[in-house]
N, C-alpha and C positions, 0 to 999 in steps of 0.2 A: 549589182550593188557595189558602191565604192568602198574599198578597204580603208579603215581608219588608221592613222599613224600611231595611235596609242598601242602600247605593248601590254597585253594582259598576261600576268604570270599566275600560275596555279592550276588546279584541276579544272576540267570542263565545267562550264557554268550551268547551274540548274535554275529553275524558276525560283525567284525570290532571293537569288544570290546577292550579297552585299559587295559593292565595289568601292575601293578607295582609289580615287584618282590622285596621282602624285605629279605635281609640276616640278620637274627635276632640273637642278643645276648641279652637275656632277661634282663640283667642288664643295657643295654643301650637303648633298645627300649621303646618308650612311646606309649601306646595304643591310646592316643589322636591323634597321628600322623596317625595311621591306619584309624581312623574315618575321619580325614581330607582328606586323599587320596580318601576314598570312596565318600566323599562329592564332590570331583572333578571328579566324574564319572569314577574312576579307580577301577578295581577289584584288591584286594590285595592278593598276593600269598606269604606266608611266608616260608622261608627255613632256616634251622639251620646250614647247611653245604654248602660250596661253590659249590661242585659237584652237589648238589640237585638243586641249582639255575641254573647251566648250563644245566642240563637235562630238567628242566621245560621250560626254555627259548628256547630250541631246539624244543619242542613240540608246544609251543604257544609264538610268538614273544613278546618281552618286549617293553613297552612304556617308562618305567622309572625303574631305579635300585636304591633302597635305601639300603645303606650299613650301617646298625646299629650294628657295631661290633667294638671292641677295636682295632683290627688290620686292619682297613679299607684301609690304603694305599696298603697293599698287595693285598686285594680283588680288588681294583681299577685296579692295574697292571694286575691281572689275567683276569679280565673282558675285558680289552682292547685288549687282544690277541685272544679272542674267537670270531669266525665268528658269526655275527648276534648281537653281543653286543658292537662292536667297536664304533658305532655311537649313542648308546642309552644314553640319559642323566643320570647322576649319582648324587645322593644326599647323602651326608655323615651326 
C-alpha cells in the first residue's frame, strides 16, 4: 500500500476517529490552531497540496477541512466538487 503524504499528528487512530484535514500554507497556518483542533479530539492531518488532501480524504473520511492558504476560495470550490468532501464543514 502506498504511503500518503499527509502527516497525521496525535495518538493512534481508533475506529470512528474524527480527522481534520488541513491544507497548509506555512505563512498562514498557526500551530496553536493545530493544538486547538487536537484538544477538540480531532486528529490533524496536514497537506501542502490540494491533491494530497484529496488522496488522504479518499483513504480516511474527513470530519473537518481547514484551508489555511492564501488562495482559499479556489480550494473551497475544488473541495465542493469532490465526492466525500461536499458536505464536510470548511474552516478558512
